[in-house]
N, C-alpha and C positions, 0 to 999 in steps of 0.2 A: 406565324402560320396558325391557321385556325385549328381548333380541336377536330373539326370535321375532316380536314385533309390529313391531319396527323395520324389518323387511323388507317389511311390508304397506303399499303405497303407494296412496292414493286420488286419483283425478281426479274432480272434481265440477264443477258449474256448471249452467247452464240447457241445455235441449235445443237442438241445432243449433249448438253452440259448438266442435265438433271433438273431443270426448272419445273417441268410438268410433274415429275415424280415428287418433288418437294411440295408443289401445290396440292397434289392428291393427298400427301401425308398430312398437310395442314388441315385439309378438309376432314380427314378422318379424326383429327383432334377437335373437331367442332368449329373451326374457324370458317368464316365466309371467304369464298374464293371466286376469282374471275378467271376463267381459262383463257389460254392464248387464242386470239381470233384467227390467226393464220391457218391452223389445221382445219378448223370448221369451214373456213372460206374455201380452202382447197377441195375438201370433200364435196361441198355444195357445187362449186364450179365444175368439178369433174362429173358430178351426177347430171348436170344440165348441159354439158358441153360448152360451158362458158369460157370466156377469154380472160377472166380475172385470176389468172394463175401466174406465179412468179416466173415460170419458164415460157409464158406466152406474152403477158402484158403486165409488166411490173408496176407501172403507174396505176393501172386500174386495180391491181391487187392491193396496192398501198391505200387507195381511196376506200376500198371495201373494208380494209382493216381499220382505217380511221373511223368510219361510221360505226363499226362494231365496237371499237374501243371506247368511243364516246358514250354509247349506250351502256356498256359495262361500267364506265366511270360513274355515270349518273345513278345507276342501280346500286352501286356500292356506297354511294353517299348516304343512302338511307339506312345503312347498317349502324347498329349501336356500338359494335366492337370493331376490332381489326378486320380489315378485308385485304386479302392478298391477291395481287395481280400477277399473272404469268405474262409479263411484258406490260409496258405503259405507253402512253402517247409519244414520248420522246423516241421510243423504239422505231416509230414510223419515220421520223426525221432521219435517224441513223440508217435505217434500211434504204431510204431514197439516196442518201449520200453514198452509201456503200455501192449502190447500183450505178452511180454516176448520173443520177436523175436530178432535175431541179426540185427543190422543196417548195411546193406551192405556199403562198402566204397564209392560206387557211390552215394548213397543217402546222406551220410554224406557230400560228396564233393558238391553236389547240394545245400544243405542247407548253406554251407559255402561260396560258390562262387556267387550264385545268390541272391543278397541282396535286401532288402526292406528298407523303412524308418525305422530309429532306434526305433521310437515310434510305438509299436504294441498295439492295443486295445484288451483286453481280456474280454469276457463276462462270468460272474460268473454263477454257477448253480442257477437256478431260478425255484423252484417247481411250482409256480403259472402259468408258461407258458410252462413247459415241457410237451411233449406228444410223444407218439410212433405212428408209422405208418408202412406201408409196407416196407419202406426203412430204417426207424430208429427203429431198434429192441432193442437197448440198453435200460436198465432200468435207473432210476435216479441215482442209486449208481455208475453205469458205467459212466454216464455223469459227476459225481463228480470226479471220478478217471481220466477221460480224461482232465478235467479242470486242475487238479493237475499236470498231465503229461505235459501239455502245459506250465503251470506256471514254471515248472522246465526246460523245453527244450529251450524256447526262450532266456532266459538270458545267457545260455551257448554259444549262437551265438552272444552275444553282443547287444541284443535288450532290450529296456526298456518297461516294461509292464505298461499299464494304464488300470485299471479296469473300465469297463463301469457301470454306475449307473443302478439300477433296477427301471427304470422309463418308461414312454411312449416311443414309437418308435420315435416320433418327438423330445422329449427331449434328447434321446440318440443320434440322428443324430446331433442335435444342439451342444451337448457336444463334439462330435467328431470334427465337423467343427471348433468350437471355439478353441479346443486344437491344431488344425492344422493351425489356423490363416486364415481360409478360410471364405468367406462370406456364410451365411446360408440362 
C-alpha cells in the first residue's frame, strides 16, 4: 500500500452508531475529515424536489453518493496527514447489496481501484445512541442490517475491520488514534 492511501482512514457501520460524531471530534483535534455524502445528498434532493433519495430512487441515490465520494477521495489524497472518512467507496457496494440492487461495474471498479488504509474502523449498532431524524429514516433493525452488510463488504476488498468500542466519544477517538499510532 502506498503512503498516500495509508493516510486515508474509513469509519463505517450502520446509521446511528456514532460515526459522524467521531468525525466531528477528529476534526476538532485538527485532523482532515470527509463527511458522509448521504446526508448532504438527502438535504439537497429534498430542497430541489429531486428523486435521488433512499426512499424514492435508491439506485440514483447510490450514484450521487458515488460521485460525491470520489470527489472526497481525490480531495483527501492531497492531505499531508491522516484524513478520516465518514464512510468509504465500499459502503456504496454494501448499500446496493443491502437494497437488493445490482452493483454496477463502475461502482465495483471504484471500490477496487480507489484504496484506503487497510485498517477500517466499524461502529457496531448501539441502541443507546441510535436515533432517527429528517435525513435518517431507517429503524434500528435496518441499522443492524447495514452494519452486517458493511461487515461483509469491506473484507471482500481486502480490508481488515476493527470494531469500535461502545464508549465515550473521546475514548473512541483515543482508541482510533492509538490503533493508528498517532498522537492523541
